[in-house]
Phi, psi and omega in degrees: 000129181261119178232116180242123179253123180247105184285353178278346181281149176275046179230133185300150177300320178303312182291324179296314181293315179299315180295323180296318180291318177300321180297314180297322178292320185288327187245028168088000179289331177230111181273166177303130180093351179292143182273135175267151176300154175296167179303315181295315181296318180296321179298319181290320181295321188258348184073024181258145180299138179306324180297322179293317179299316180300320179292321178297313179301320180296319179296318181293324176294318179298330179274357179080016182272330177227163179217148179259137176247122186307122177081356183232357175111201184240137187226158176287131182265164173290127182201175177299319181292320180292326177291327176301322182297341181265354182277140181292332183269009178296333178295330179295319179295317180298319179295320179295322177296319179297319179299315180296317180295313181298322179297315179298316179296321180293339179270006176091007178281152173278162181300320179297323178295318179299315180297318179297318180294319180294321178294318180294319179295318179298320179295316180293320178298322180297326179284322186270346183090180183301137177253133180289155179245138179234134172251126175257117187255125180222188184267317187246137189301307184297316180294319180296321176299320179295317179298316180298321179295322177298315180295318180300319179299324184281324183267348177063228186271008181291336180197163174256127184255122180249128176281136180220137176262157178299323179297317180297321178297320183286328186269336188234109180302328180293323177293318178298321179295321179297318179294317181297330182274350183293154178287324178220149175235122180251144175201175174298147173297330180281351183248357185302325182293345180274349178294145180303140181298332182288344181285131181299118182284346180293341180247015178265129175241120179264131185248148168277147177243137181245161179298144176293165182301315177300324179292317179299317180295320180294320179292319182294336183267005182292149175294131181303332183266003181293144174269113187255129175246123179260121185240131178236149175285331182240130184299327183285352175272344185301317178300323179294315180295317180300316180298315181295316181296315182290334179284315186262354173229048184296340182280347182279133186275327188243106177232121181240145181253145178209149174261149183301333183268000181299139183294328183261022183300316183300323179294318179295321179295321181296330182273343188278146172268333182224132174251123172251111186245145176282161174301133181098350180260030185300338183299336182292337183300325181290351182262345189287148177274157180306139179092351179283133177278131178242125179240123173275123181279093180266138182259163162226151175298138181299114180303329178296322178291324177298316179296317187278325190252329187260308184301321178299326179291316182290324182283326185261352182053038182256158177294156183288118179289136181298321182299318181293324183294327184275342188303320184264006184286000000 
């Protein structure tokens, strides 16, 4: 049994020791019937006061995780946590916990802060019941995070929305497992065909994406006589971009479409007064001449699709209707 006590943490020694034993029981380090060190031995191993060890053992006994046998010591009891340790998928839970901890640390939180937040979240979840999980799958990390935040704002506490990129799904089996386990998977209607065939299509909702408010305002303010070049990194996005530009800049007379890989792209950029580029087509910026206006065409998930296709599922706890899923495709 591995027990590490870190006195530099803003977490009590009692809680560290109790958590360490619970962890070993939960993930197979201590099986049912395994013997725990005596109070004195545990105190010597960890440098913890015997009184603290005794209190921890008492708490674990009260929770049904360990039991004392008269004259023979203390042993791991049969419990929900001990049964978890025998499950093949217990490693998935441990991996998910690691992801949450690493995310918190990467955001500048201390370990104690992460633990406190996880405990608070667990407490709130316990009061509210199970929360559904949604994975929003996109192409670019920053943009996908923005899309997920938009959806999260609209659905509130009905579900937790996690941003996932197609590259992450392809490169990391754990990410793919997370997507497969989600209650709903959201993506662009133009990207649904890129989802893995093994993913259950019954829980996939394809959404239309519309220009963000700053993008709509920028398009609406264009000079009617401006020569506009719309550039996409992916050819299959051009019709979507063209539709949006013509809708919100209907007054502009000259709109030309180009793909980032087109051989004559540089010539088109040289003639344009305005470049409207999709996310990911940043390479075109290096081609523009001084004075050229560059607009990044940023999307948001269509709020109408969230209302029509996603919220009814979350509110009614009903299976995803096939007809609704195809409606926005």
